[in-house]
C-alpha positions in Angstrom: 0.0 0.0 0.0 1.3 3.4 -0.9 1.8 5.9 1.8 -0.1 9.2 1.5 1.7 12.4 2.5 0.5 15.9 3.1 2.4 19.2 3.7 2.2 21.7 6.5 4.1 25.0 6.4 4.9 27.2 9.3 6.9 30.4 10.0 8.1 30.7 13.6 11.2 32.9 13.5 14.6 31.4 12.7 14.0 28.2 10.9 16.9 26.5 12.7 14.8 26.4 15.8 11.6 25.2 14.0 13.0 21.9 12.6 13.8 19.8 15.7 10.3 20.1 17.4 8.7 18.4 14.4 11.5 16.2 13.1 11.3 13.7 15.9 7.6 12.6 15.6 6.5 9.3 14.0 4.7 10.1 10.8 6.9 13.1 9.9 8.7 12.2 6.7 10.8 15.4 6.5 11.1 19.0 7.7 12.7 21.4 5.2 13.9 24.9 6.1 13.1 27.5 3.5 11.5 30.7 2.4 7.9 31.5 1.5 5.3 34.3 1.2 7.5 36.8 -0.6 7.7 38.5 -4.0 11.1 37.3 -5.2 11.6 34.0 -7.0 14.3 31.7 -5.9 15.5 33.8 -2.9 18.7 33.1 -1.1 19.5 33.6 2.5 21.5 36.8 2.1 18.5 38.4 0.4 15.9 37.1 2.9 17.8 38.0 6.0 17.7 41.7 4.9 13.9 41.6 5.3 13.1 43.2 2.0 11.9 40.1 0.0 8.6 39.7 1.8 9.6 36.1 2.5 9.3 34.4 5.9 11.9 31.9 7.1 9.7 28.9 7.4 9.6 25.1 7.6 7.7 22.8 5.4 6.7 19.5 7.0 5.9 16.4 4.9 3.8 14.1 7.1 1.8 10.9 6.9 -1.7 11.8 8.1 -2.4 8.2 9.0 0.2 8.5 11.8 0.1 12.2 12.7 -2.7 14.6 11.8 -2.7 18.3 11.0 -4.3 19.1 14.4 -1.4 17.4 16.2 1.1 19.3 14.1 -0.7 22.6 15.0 -0.6 21.6 18.6 3.2 21.2 18.3 3.6 24.5 16.5 2.0 27.0 18.9 4.3 26.2 21.9 7.4 26.9 19.8 6.6 30.6 19.2 5.6 33.9 20.8 2.4 34.4 18.9 2.0 38.0 20.2 5.2 39.4 18.6 4.7 41.0 15.2 8.3 42.2 14.9 10.0 38.8 14.7 10.8 36.1 17.2 13.0 36.5 20.3 16.3 37.9 19.3 15.6 37.6 15.5 14.0 40.8 14.4 12.4 41.8 11.2 9.5 40.7 8.9 11.3 37.6 7.8 11.1 36.2 11.3 7.3 36.8 11.9 5.0 33.9 12.6 2.5 32.5 10.2 0.6 29.3 9.4 0.5 28.7 5.7 -2.5 26.4 4.9 -2.5 24.1 1.9 -6.2 23.4 1.8 -9.5 24.4 3.2 -9.4 21.8 6.0 -6.0 23.2 7.2 -7.3 26.7 7.0 -10.3 25.9 9.2 -8.2 23.9 11.7 -5.7 26.8 11.9 -8.4 29.4 12.5 -10.0 27.2 15.2 -6.7 26.6 16.9 -5.9 30.3 16.9 -9.3 31.1 18.4 -8.8 28.4 21.0 -5.5 29.9 22.0 -7.0 33.4 22.2 -9.7 32.1 24.4 -7.2 30.6 26.8 -6.1 34.1 27.8 -2.5 32.7 28.2 -1.0 36.0 26.9 -1.5 39.6 27.9 -1.2 40.8 24.3 -3.1 39.9 21.1 -2.3 36.8 19.0 -0.8 38.2 15.8 0.2 35.0 14.0 -1.2 35.2 10.5 -3.0 32.4 8.7 -2.2 32.7 5.0 -2.6 30.6 1.9 0.5 28.5 1.1 2.7 30.1 -1.5 5.7 28.7 -3.4 8.1 27.3 -0.9 11.8 27.6 -1.7 14.1 25.3 0.2 16.9 27.1 1.9 20.6 26.4 1.2 21.8 22.9 2.2 23.9 24.2 5.2 20.6 25.4 6.8 18.9 21.9 6.5 18.9 19.9 9.8 21.1 22.6 11.3 20.5 21.3 14.8 22.1 18.0 13.8 25.0 19.3 11.7 26.0 22.2 14.0 24.9 21.1 17.4 27.0 23.6 19.4 26.1 26.6 17.3 22.4 25.6 17.4 22.4 25.2 21.2 24.2 28.5 21.7 21.8 30.3 19.4 18.8 28.9 21.2 20.2 29.8 24.6 21.0 33.4 23.5 17.6 33.9 21.7 15.4 33.7 24.8 13.1 31.2 23.1 13.5 28.5 25.7 12.8 30.8 28.6 9.7 32.1 26.9 8.5 28.6 26.2 9.1 27.5 29.7 7.3 30.6 31.1 4.2 30.5 28.8 3.7 26.9 27.8 3.0 23.9 30.0 
C-alpha cells in the first residue's frame, strides 16, 4: 500500500529552531527549512535576511496523516513561538522572522483558524495573538547548510537557542 503524504508549512522565527520540534515525531517524513510568502523568485538567505523580499523563514513538513494529523502538528507549532510578537521572534527581528501558518487546503485553514481562536480564548497571553493564517505560496528550500542545522551544527544551534530567549519564553508561557 502506498503511503499518502501531506504538507504543513509554518513560520516561527529562525527556521533553525523550528525543525527539531517536528522532526522527531512518528509520521513526519521530512522537515525542510526554506522561504515562502515573498515577492522574489528563488530567494537566497543573504536576500531574505535583509527583510526586503517579503519572504518568511519557514519550515515545510511532509507528514503521513495516518500517523500524525494536522491538528497534532498545529498543537506542536504553537508552543514553539511567541504568537504575540509581530516584529520577529525572540532575538531575531524583522519581517522575515514573523510567525504564520500557511495552509495548503480548506481543512487546514479551518483547523488553523479554530486553533488560533482556542489559543486566544485561553487568555494565556497579555497581548493579542498576531500569528497570521495565510494561503500557502511557493516554498523555496533554503541552502543545504541550513537543513537539519540542529544536527549538523549542534554547538552553534544550542548557543543560538540559549541566546535567543526562546526556551525561557516557552518554559514561562507553555505547559
